[in-house]
PALOSE-26647 format. One record per residue (C-alpha): residue in one letter; chain; x negated, z, y. Coordinates in steps of 0.5 Angstrom, whole numbers. Layout:
# residues N
@resn a&chain A&px X&pz Z&py Y
...
This chain:
# residues 251
@resn x&chain A&px 390&pz 111&py -378
@resn x&chain A&px 382&pz 113&py -382
@resn x&chain A&px 379&pz 120&py -380
@resn x&chain A&px 373&pz 124&py -381
@resn x&chain A&px 372&pz 130&py -376
@resn x&chain A&px 366&pz 125&py -371
@resn x&chain A&px 370&pz 119&py -374
@resn x&chain A&px 377&pz 115&py -372
@resn x&chain A&px 379&pz 108&py -374
@resn x&chain A&px 386&pz 105&py -372
@resn x&chain A&px 389&pz 98&py -373
@resn x&chain A&px 391&pz 94&py -367
@resn x&chain A&px 395&pz 88&py -367
@resn x&chain A&px 392&pz 82&py -361
@resn x&chain A&px 398&pz 81&py -356
@resn x&chain A&px 400&pz 76&py -353
@resn x&chain A&px 399&pz 80&py -346
@resn x&chain A&px 392&pz 81&py -348
@resn x&chain A&px 388&pz 74&py -349
@resn x&chain A&px 386&pz 68&py -343
@resn x&chain A&px 388&pz 62&py -343
@resn x&chain A&px 384&pz 60&py -350
@resn x&chain A&px 388&pz 66&py -354
@resn x&chain A&px 381&pz 71&py -354
@resn x&chain A&px 382&pz 78&py -352
@resn x&chain A&px 381&pz 79&py -345
@resn x&chain A&px 374&pz 85&py -345
@resn x&chain A&px 378&pz 90&py -341
@resn x&chain A&px 384&pz 89&py -347
@resn x&chain A&px 378&pz 91&py -352
@resn x&chain A&px 376&pz 97&py -347
@resn x&chain A&px 383&pz 99&py -346
@resn x&chain A&px 383&pz 100&py -354
@resn x&chain A&px 376&pz 104&py -354
@resn x&chain A&px 379&pz 108&py -349
@resn x&chain A&px 385&pz 109&py -353
@resn x&chain A&px 383&pz 111&py -359
@resn x&chain A&px 378&pz 116&py -356
@resn x&chain A&px 384&pz 119&py -354
@resn x&chain A&px 387&pz 119&py -360
@resn x&chain A&px 381&pz 122&py -363
@resn x&chain A&px 380&pz 127&py -358
@resn x&chain A&px 388&pz 129&py -358
@resn x&chain A&px 387&pz 130&py -366
@resn x&chain A&px 381&pz 134&py -366
@resn x&chain A&px 386&pz 139&py -362
@resn x&chain A&px 381&pz 138&py -355
@resn x&chain A&px 385&pz 133&py -352
@resn x&chain A&px 387&pz 132&py -345
@resn x&chain A&px 393&pz 139&py -344
@resn x&chain A&px 387&pz 142&py -349
@resn x&chain A&px 382&pz 140&py -344
@resn x&chain A&px 386&pz 142&py -337
@resn x&chain A&px 387&pz 148&py -339
@resn x&chain A&px 380&pz 150&py -339
@resn x&chain A&px 378&pz 147&py -333
@resn x&chain A&px 374&pz 141&py -336
@resn x&chain A&px 375&pz 133&py -336
@resn x&chain A&px 370&pz 128&py -340
@resn x&chain A&px 368&pz 123&py -335
@resn x&chain A&px 365&pz 115&py -337
@resn x&chain A&px 359&pz 114&py -335
@resn x&chain A&px 355&pz 108&py -337
@resn x&chain A&px 358&pz 102&py -342
@resn x&chain A&px 353&pz 97&py -346
@resn x&chain A&px 358&pz 93&py -349
@resn x&chain A&px 356&pz 87&py -353
@resn x&chain A&px 362&pz 82&py -356
@resn x&chain A&px 359&pz 77&py -362
@resn x&chain A&px 366&pz 74&py -363
@resn x&chain A&px 373&pz 74&py -359
@resn x&chain A&px 379&pz 76&py -364
@resn x&chain A&px 384&pz 73&py -362
@resn x&chain A&px 393&pz 72&py -360
@resn x&chain A&px 397&pz 76&py -366
@resn x&chain A&px 391&pz 77&py -370
@resn x&chain A&px 389&pz 85&py -373
@resn x&chain A&px 383&pz 88&py -372
@resn x&chain A&px 381&pz 95&py -373
@resn x&chain A&px 377&pz 100&py -368
@resn x&chain A&px 372&pz 104&py -370
@resn x&chain A&px 370&pz 110&py -366
@resn x&chain A&px 364&pz 116&py -367
@resn x&chain A&px 362&pz 121&py -363
@resn x&chain A&px 354&pz 121&py -364
@resn x&chain A&px 351&pz 126&py -360
@resn x&chain A&px 351&pz 131&py -355
@resn x&chain A&px 345&pz 133&py -350
@resn x&chain A&px 346&pz 138&py -345
@resn x&chain A&px 352&pz 135&py -341
@resn x&chain A&px 352&pz 129&py -345
@resn x&chain A&px 356&pz 126&py -351
@resn x&chain A&px 354&pz 119&py -354
@resn x&chain A&px 361&pz 115&py -357
@resn x&chain A&px 360&pz 109&py -360
@resn x&chain A&px 365&pz 104&py -362
@resn x&chain A&px 367&pz 98&py -367
@resn x&chain A&px 371&pz 93&py -367
@resn x&chain A&px 371&pz 89&py -374
@resn x&chain A&px 376&pz 83&py -377
@resn x&chain A&px 380&pz 85&py -383
@resn x&chain A&px 374&pz 82&py -388
@resn x&chain A&px 370&pz 88&py -385
@resn x&chain A&px 366&pz 83&py -380
@resn x&chain A&px 363&pz 86&py -374
@resn x&chain A&px 366&pz 83&py -367
@resn x&chain A&px 364&pz 87&py -361
@resn x&chain A&px 360&pz 93&py -362
@resn x&chain A&px 359&pz 99&py -355
@resn x&chain A&px 357&pz 104&py -353
@resn x&chain A&px 358&pz 109&py -348
@resn x&chain A&px 356&pz 115&py -345
@resn x&chain A&px 360&pz 121&py -341
@resn x&chain A&px 359&pz 127&py -338
@resn x&chain A&px 362&pz 134&py -338
@resn x&chain A&px 365&pz 136&py -332
@resn x&chain A&px 367&pz 142&py -329
@resn x&chain A&px 374&pz 140&py -326
@resn x&chain A&px 374&pz 145&py -321
@resn x&chain A&px 367&pz 145&py -318
@resn x&chain A&px 367&pz 137&py -320
@resn x&chain A&px 361&pz 138&py -323
@resn x&chain A&px 357&pz 136&py -329
@resn x&chain A&px 358&pz 142&py -334
@resn x&chain A&px 353&pz 144&py -341
@resn x&chain A&px 357&pz 142&py -348
@resn x&chain A&px 360&pz 148&py -350
@resn x&chain A&px 361&pz 151&py -357
@resn x&chain A&px 368&pz 149&py -357
@resn x&chain A&px 366&pz 141&py -357
@resn x&chain A&px 361&pz 142&py -363
@resn x&chain A&px 367&pz 144&py -367
@resn x&chain A&px 371&pz 140&py -365
@resn x&chain A&px 367&pz 135&py -366
@resn x&chain A&px 363&pz 138&py -373
@resn x&chain A&px 356&pz 136&py -369
@resn x&chain A&px 349&pz 140&py -369
@resn x&chain A&px 346&pz 142&py -363
@resn x&chain A&px 341&pz 137&py -360
@resn x&chain A&px 339&pz 134&py -367
@resn x&chain A&px 340&pz 127&py -368
@resn x&chain A&px 336&pz 122&py -363
@resn x&chain A&px 341&pz 122&py -356
@resn x&chain A&px 340&pz 114&py -354
@resn x&chain A&px 336&pz 112&py -348
@resn x&chain A&px 341&pz 112&py -341
@resn x&chain A&px 338&pz 106&py -337
@resn x&chain A&px 340&pz 104&py -329
@resn x&chain A&px 343&pz 97&py -329
@resn x&chain A&px 340&pz 93&py -322
@resn x&chain A&px 343&pz 92&py -316
@resn x&chain A&px 345&pz 85&py -313
@resn x&chain A&px 339&pz 82&py -309
@resn x&chain A&px 343&pz 77&py -306
@resn x&chain A&px 351&pz 77&py -305
@resn x&chain A&px 354&pz 70&py -307
@resn x&chain A&px 361&pz 72&py -307
@resn x&chain A&px 365&pz 79&py -305
@resn x&chain A&px 372&pz 81&py -306
@resn x&chain A&px 376&pz 86&py -304
@resn x&chain A&px 382&pz 90&py -308
@resn x&chain A&px 387&pz 96&py -306
@resn x&chain A&px 387&pz 101&py -311
@resn x&chain A&px 394&pz 102&py -314
@resn x&chain A&px 399&pz 107&py -317
@resn x&chain A&px 398&pz 103&py -323
@resn x&chain A&px 390&pz 104&py -323
@resn x&chain A&px 390&pz 111&py -322
@resn x&chain A&px 389&pz 115&py -330
@resn x&chain A&px 390&pz 121&py -333
@resn x&chain A&px 385&pz 125&py -329
@resn x&chain A&px 387&pz 122&py -322
@resn x&chain A&px 383&pz 116&py -320
@resn x&chain A&px 382&pz 109&py -323
@resn x&chain A&px 381&pz 108&py -329
@resn x&chain A&px 374&pz 106&py -331
@resn x&chain A&px 376&pz 99&py -334
@resn x&chain A&px 379&pz 97&py -327
@resn x&chain A&px 373&pz 97&py -325
@resn x&chain A&px 371&pz 91&py -330
@resn x&chain A&px 377&pz 87&py -329
@resn x&chain A&px 375&pz 87&py -321
@resn x&chain A&px 368&pz 85&py -323
@resn x&chain A&px 370&pz 79&py -327
@resn x&chain A&px 374&pz 77&py -322
@resn x&chain A&px 370&pz 75&py -317
@resn x&chain A&px 366&pz 70&py -323
@resn x&chain A&px 367&pz 63&py -322
@resn x&chain A&px 373&pz 60&py -325
@resn x&chain A&px 368&pz 54&py -328
@resn x&chain A&px 364&pz 60&py -331
@resn x&chain A&px 369&pz 62&py -334
@resn x&chain A&px 372&pz 57&py -337
@resn x&chain A&px 365&pz 54&py -340
@resn x&chain A&px 362&pz 60&py -342
@resn x&chain A&px 363&pz 66&py -346
@resn x&chain A&px 362&pz 73&py -343
@resn x&chain A&px 358&pz 77&py -348
@resn x&chain A&px 356&pz 83&py -346
@resn x&chain A&px 358&pz 88&py -340
@resn x&chain A&px 353&pz 94&py -337
@resn x&chain A&px 357&pz 98&py -333
@resn x&chain A&px 354&pz 105&py -329
@resn x&chain A&px 359&pz 108&py -326
@resn x&chain A&px 357&pz 113&py -320
@resn x&chain A&px 363&pz 116&py -316
@resn x&chain A&px 370&pz 117&py -318
@resn x&chain A&px 376&pz 114&py -313
@resn x&chain A&px 383&pz 115&py -311
@resn x&chain A&px 389&pz 112&py -310
@resn x&chain A&px 390&pz 108&py -303
@resn x&chain A&px 382&pz 106&py -302
@resn x&chain A&px 380&pz 99&py -301
@resn x&chain A&px 375&pz 97&py -306
@resn x&chain A&px 369&pz 92&py -304
@resn x&chain A&px 366&pz 88&py -310
@resn x&chain A&px 360&pz 84&py -310
@resn x&chain A&px 357&pz 80&py -313
@resn x&chain A&px 350&pz 77&py -315
@resn x&chain A&px 349&pz 70&py -320
@resn x&chain A&px 343&pz 67&py -324
@resn x&chain A&px 344&pz 62&py -328
@resn x&chain A&px 338&pz 61&py -334
@resn x&chain A&px 339&pz 55&py -339
@resn x&chain A&px 345&pz 56&py -342
@resn x&chain A&px 346&pz 63&py -340
@resn x&chain A&px 349&pz 67&py -333
@resn x&chain A&px 347&pz 73&py -331
@resn x&chain A&px 352&pz 77&py -326
@resn x&chain A&px 350&pz 83&py -323
@resn x&chain A&px 357&pz 87&py -319
@resn x&chain A&px 356&pz 93&py -314
@resn x&chain A&px 363&pz 97&py -312
@resn x&chain A&px 364&pz 100&py -306
@resn x&chain A&px 369&pz 104&py -303
@resn x&chain A&px 372&pz 103&py -295
@resn x&chain A&px 366&pz 108&py -293
@resn x&chain A&px 361&pz 105&py -296
@resn x&chain A&px 360&pz 109&py -303
@resn x&chain A&px 357&pz 106&py -308
@resn x&chain A&px 362&pz 107&py -314
@resn x&chain A&px 360&pz 104&py -320
@resn x&chain A&px 354&pz 98&py -322
@resn x&chain A&px 355&pz 92&py -327
@resn x&chain A&px 353&pz 87&py -331
@resn x&chain A&px 356&pz 82&py -334
@resn x&chain A&px 352&pz 77&py -339
@resn x&chain A&px 355&pz 69&py -340
@resn x&chain A&px 353&pz 64&py -345
@resn x&chain A&px 354&pz 57&py -345
@resn x&chain A&px 360&pz 55&py -351
């Protein structure tokens, strides 16, 4: 495991329970690697879960933009790398890469996080201890644009999911990867069999808790050999929780 203050990389092996019927790692497995290495990173820097709770703060994921060139496969070893790139106001940008052992980039991902005041449940300005822990200068690096994702115009598929205890993370609400899993579950099997998921964008709008029923609505658009799915997630009171866009290419 290699770590520079703002960067960490770690070796992972693709497990059998993390792959699909083609022996390729599921995108949700890759997202779990991202989540895992990000949490290890903050623990190594001394600003992990316990520290954040003691200081009344939490990192809340706001956005994913994931691009897949090639999927690692069962039993393959990969290098997962993350870097905290920049802070701006209450936003933090963290990037991820997955590389094979030859150094080829398989997957890239950009993520935007919010620093949240736990008690007030509101974003808070990035504090000095975070700048110091990650070794980042204040508002020096250009911060990536935060782009919106279009909602579905027409609903082609709708499914309901019930939030289980195992869906809850250390912040007490549904883990971010579950939203992606629920959305991808609505994509028709014929698309999954004949296409490869090459891109996934997610915006998280509202947290949700144990016991809720989550409605996932999906619109499917086909153009030549590509398919784009727009996914909207709401709770049982109609509150919008997340918007996703999945991109598929025929392989």
